[in-house]
N, C-alpha and C positions, 0 to 999 in steps of 0.2 A: 899132382893135379887131381882134384876130386871130380867125381862123375855124378851127374844129376840123372836120377832115374825117373822117367815120367811113367805114370800109371795109365794104362789104357784098358778099361774094362773089357773091350771087345777082343783084346789079345791075351786074356787070361787063359791059362792052361786048365785042363780038367782037374788038376789037383790043387787049384787055387793059388799057384805060384805065378807071379808076374813080376818081372824086373827085380827079383831078389827079395821082394816083400810078400808076406803071406796074409791073406784075409779069409777067414772061414765064415760060413753062414751064421754061426752063433755069435760071432764077434759083431756083425752088423746089427742084429736084433737087440743087442744089449741096451741101446739108447731109449727104447720105447717105454719102459716102466718109469723113467724119470719124468717124462712129460705128463703122463697120466696122473702122477701124484700131485704135481703142481696144480693141475686142473681141478682135482678133487678138493684140494685145500681152498682154492679160490672160490668155488661154489659154496663150500661150507661157510666161508667168511661172509659172503654176500647174504646167505640165508640167516646168519646170526645177526647181522646188522639190520636186516629187515624185521626180524623178530623183536629186537630191542626198540626199533622205531615204532612198531605197532604197540608194544607194551607201554611205552611212555605216552604215546598219544591217547591211549585208552584211559589213562589216569584222569580223574576229575581235577580241574585246576583249583588251587587253594583260593578261598574267597578273600578279596581285598578288604582291608579295614579302614574306617574313617572315624574321626572323633566327632561325637554328637555336637560339640560346641561349634564345630565348623559348618554345620548344616543349618539350613533354613527349612523348617517343616510347615506343612499346611494340612488342615483337616477338612474333609468333605462335609459340607453343611447344607441345610435346606432352609430357605427363607428369602426375603427381599434382597435383590442385588442391584445396586446403582451402577449403571454402565457409563463409564467415561474414559477418555483417552487423554493421557498427560503428554505434554510436550514442552519444549523450551524454544524461545525465540527472542525477538526484540521488536520494539515499536520503531517504525520507520515512517518517513514522510509519505503521505498518500498522493501527493502531486509534486510536480517539478515546474519551476519557472524558467523558461528560456528567455533570457534578457536580449531583446532584439532592438536594433536601431530602426525606428520608424522612418527616418529620413536620412539622406546621406549627410556626411559631415566629417569633421576631424576630431579625434579623441584629444581632449584638453587635459582632463584629470581622471585618474582611476583611483577611486576611494577604496574599493573592495580588495580583499586579500584572500587567496584560496585557503579554505579551511576555517575562515572566520565566521562567527555567528553574527547574523544581522537581524534587525527588527523591521517590521513592515513600515515602509516609507523612507527608510535609510537610503541616502544617495550611494549609488554604486559607481556610475561613470558619468562624466560631464563631457558633452560634445559642443562644438561650435559650428555655425553655418552663417556667414555674413548675409546672404540673401534673405534668410528667414528672419534674422534680427532686424534688417532694414524694413522688410515688409511689415513686421509687427510694430515698428516705430511709426511708419506712415499711417497704419490703421489707427493707432492711438491718437495721432494728430487729427485725422479726419473726424473721429468720434468726438474728440474734445471740441472741435470747431462747431460741429452740428449741435452739440449740447449747449454750447454758449449761444448759438443762434436761436435755439428753442427758448432759452431763458429770456433772451432779449425780446423775442416776439411775445412771449407771455406777459412780460412787464408792459410792453407797449399797448397790447390789446387790453390789458387790465386797466391801464390809466385811461384809455379812451372809454371803456365801459363805465368806469367810475364817473367820468365827466357827464356822460349821457344820463346816468342814473341820477346825478345831482340836478341836471336840467329837468328831468322828468319829475323829480320831487318838487322842484320850484313851481313847475306848471300845475301840478296837482294841488299844491297849496293855494295858488292864485285862483284856481277853478273853484275850490271849496269856499274861498272868500266871496267870489262873485256869486256863487249860489246863495250864500247867506244874505248878501246885499239885495239880491232879487227878491227873496222872500220878505225882507223887511219893507221894501218899497211896495210890493203888492199888498201887504197887509195895511199899509199906511195911506195909500193913494186914494184921493177923492176927485180931484179936478183934472183939468187937461194937462197941467204941468206935471202932475204926479204920474199921469199915464205915459207922458214922454220919457220920464226917468225910468219907468218900468221897462219901456221898449229898449232903451239904451242898455239897461242892465241885462236884458235878455240876449241882446246882440253880443255883448261882452262875454256872456257865459257860453254862447255858441262858439265864439272864436277860441276861447280857452279849451273848450271840449275838443275842437278839432286839433289844437296844438297838443293836447294831452294824448290824443290817439296817435298822432304822428310821432311824438316822442317815444311812446310805448313800442310802436312798430319799428322805429329806428334802433331802439335798444335791442329789440328781439333780433333784428337783422345783424347787428354787430355781434351779438352773442353767437348766432349761428355761424357767421363768417369766422369768428375767432376760433370756434370749436373745429371747423373744417381745417383752418390753417394749422392749428395745434395738432390735430389728428394726423395730417400729412407730415408735420414735423416729427411727431412721435414715431410714425412708420419709418421715416428715413433714419431716425436715431436708432431704432431697433435693428434695422438692416445693417447699419454701420457697427452696431454693438456685436451683432453676430459675426461680422467679418473680423472685428477686433478679437473676439473670443476664439475664433478659429486660428488666427495668427498667434495668439497667446498660447493656445494648445500646442501648436507646432513648435513654438519656442520652448514650452515646458517639456516637450518630448525629447529635447536635446539633453535633458537631465534624466538619466535612467535610474529608477528606484526599485527597491525590493517590494514585491506585492504582498509579502507576508513574512512572518518570522521564519528563519531557516539558516542554512549553512551554505556558503559559497563553495560549490564543488569544482567549478572550472572557470578560468578567465582566458579569453581568447584574443585580447587586444592589449596594447600598451600605449602610453601617451605619445602623441605625434602621428599615429597611424590614421589613414583615411579609410572610411568604411562606406559601403553602399547601403541604401535603404533596404531594410529587411534582413540584414546580416545579423547572425547570432554573435553576441559579444561576451556572454557569460551564462552560466548554468547554476541555478539555486535549487537546493533540496528544501522544500518548505515544510515546516513543522507545525503550521497552524491547523493542519488536519492530518491525523496520524492513522496508520493501520498497523496490524501486527503480522509479522511473518514468522511462522512457527514450523518446526520440524517434529514429526512423530514417526515411530517405527511403522513400517509398512505392514508388519504382521498384526499390529494392533489397530491400524486405522483403515482396514479394508472397507468398513461400512461408513466412514466419514464422507458426508456429502454437503454441498452448499446449502445453507440455511440452518445448519445445526447450531444451537446456542453454545457460546464459549465464555468462560470466566477467565480473566487475565489478572495476574497479580504482579506488580512491580514493587520497587523499593518505596515508592511514595503514594501509590494509588491502586485501587482495585476497580477494574472496569469490565464491562460486558460487551459482547459483540456477537456476530454470526459469521460462520464460515462463508466466504465468498468464492473461493476456488481451491481445488486440490490437484496437485501435480506430483508425479514421481520425480525423485532426485536421481539424475543420471549417475550410474555407477555405484549407488548406495542403496541399502535396503531401508530407505526413508521416504516419507511423503512430505512435500512442502505445502503447508496450509496457509492461505491468506485469510485474515480475519478483518472484517469491516466493523469498526467500533460504533457502539450506540452513542457514546459521548466522546468528546475530544478532551482528553486529560491534559492538564498543564504539568509538564515534566520539566523541572529545573535543569538548566544546562549542565550543572555539576553532577546530576544524578545519572545513574545507569539506566539505559533504556531496555535492559533485559527483562523478560517477563516469563512467568510460569503459566502455562495455559492448560485449562481443563475443558475438553470438548465433551459436551453432554450427549450421550447416545440414547438415553432413556432409562427406564426402570423396569426390571423383571420382578414382579410381585412374589412369585413362588418358583424359585429356581434351586436346583442342586448345583452347588458351585464349590470351588476351592481356590485358595490363594494361587495366583497365576504363576506357574513355573517360568523360569527365564527363557525356556526353549519352546513354550507352547504357543501355537498360533490358532486363531479363531477358526472353528469349523474344519479342523484337521485332526488326523490321528497322530499320536505321539507315544513313545515309550517312556514310562515313568517308573521310579522305584517306590514301591509301596512297603511300608514298614510292617513287620510281623506284629502279632498281638503283644508279645513281650518287648518289642522294640529293639531286639538284639540284632536283627538282620533286616535287610530291605531287598525285596524281590522285584525284578523287572516285569512290568505288565503293560499291555497295550490299552490305551485309553482313547476314546473318541471325545474330543472337546467340541463345545458349541459356541455360543456367542460369548465374547470376551469383553473385559474392561481392563483398566490399567493394572489394578491390584487383584482382580478375581477373574475367573473364567468358568463358564458353565460346563458341567460334566454330563455328556449325553449317555455314555456307557463305559464300562470297564472298571468303575469304582463304585463303592457303596457309601451311604451316609455313615460318617464316623471313621472312614479310612483315613490314614495319615500317610502323606507322600513327601518325598524330598522335593522342595521347591527350588532350591539353589542349583547352580550349574554343576552337573555331574558327568559332563562329557568325557572326563578322564576314565570313566568306568564303562564306556560304550561297549567294550568287548566282554563284559561280565554280566551274568544273570542275577547274581546275589552279591550283596555287600554286607560285611559285618559292621555293626554300629557299636563302637566302643564307648 
C-alpha cells in the first residue's frame, strides 16, 4: 500500500526536508527568468507592430487613374449666361367635372365607360322620373292651348278690324262724293229751287261727316281693344312658355352629358339604381383646358417662383405658359411645378402628353461660369477636380458657386477663367485629392 505525503510549508525542517521531499531556496527561484522573457518578447512584438502601422500609414496613397474618354469636362468662361431650369412632366386636365344628378330619379341607361374618352355634349347617363315627365307634358299642353287661343283671337280681331276699315272707306268715299255734289250745286244755283238743293246737299254732307268721324273713332277703339287683348294674351303665353321651358329643363337634366372633352375617371352608379338630387354619379377629367405638371431638381430650382415664363415642348406642339405654383415633393429632392398655359393646345388622343419644360430664370450679361457639374448646387460650396495644365492629373479644390442654370453655373470663387474641371460624377474618388488622367 502506497503512502501519500502531504507537504506543509509550516512543518518544514530547518534543513529543508519535509515528508521525504527536499526543496531548496534556489529551486523555487528558478521559474522567474522564464516569465520575464515572455514579457519582453511580447512588448517587442507590440512595438514592432506599431512601427509597421505608422510606417504604412505615413506612405502617400497611390493616385487613382481614370480614362479621359469617360469624363465630361467643362471650362470656366466669361460672358452672357442664359439661366433656365429644365424639367420633365406632362399636360393634364386643368379642371374636373363632377357629374351630379340635379333631381332624384332612377338610372335607366349608363352610356359612359371608365377610362373612355368623351367629347363635350356626349350622353353619359340617362335617368327617369315620372313626375317630371308628366309635369313637362302638362306644361306643353297648356302652352299649346294658350297659343291656339291667341291665334284665334288675332284672327277674330283682325276680321273685325278689316270690316270696320271697309265701312270707313265706304263712308269716306260717300263723303267725298257729297262734297263734290255740294260744290256743283253751289256754283250752278240761281233760284229758290237751286237754293233748296244746296241746303239738302249740305245736310247730307254733314251726316256723312259725322258718320265718317264715328267710323274712325270706332276703328280706333277696336284697334286699342285688340292690342290690349293681344298684349294680355302674349303675357299669358310668355308665362306659360317660361313654365314649359322650366319643365323642359328639368326633363333635360335627367340626361347627364359631358361638359367638355375629357376622360371618364370614375362611375359611381349602375342601371336600375335610384339616386337622390345632388348625388355625384361620375367624375370626368376634362381636357378642354390643360395645364402642365413638371418636376425639377430642388438643387436647380431654388429660385423658381410663380410668374416665371416657361416654354413647353411636346410631340405635337410648343406652347408657353407661366409658373403658377411650386411645391416640394415629399421624400424626394424634387420640386413639383404647376404651369398655367397661355394657349390651350389641341393634343390628339393618340399622342403622348409628356412635355419637356424650360423655366426661364433670366439672363446674366457678364458672368464667370462653367458647365454645371452633376453635384453642384446654386449658391453653395463644393469640391471639384481641376485639371493640371498638361491635363495629366486632376486636383481637388474648393469652389464657391453662385447662381445656376440647367447646363451652366456661376463661379463666385475658387476657379479662374480658362480652368478646366471634371463635370461628370466623380463621387467614387471622394477619398482622393488627386486623380491621374489617362
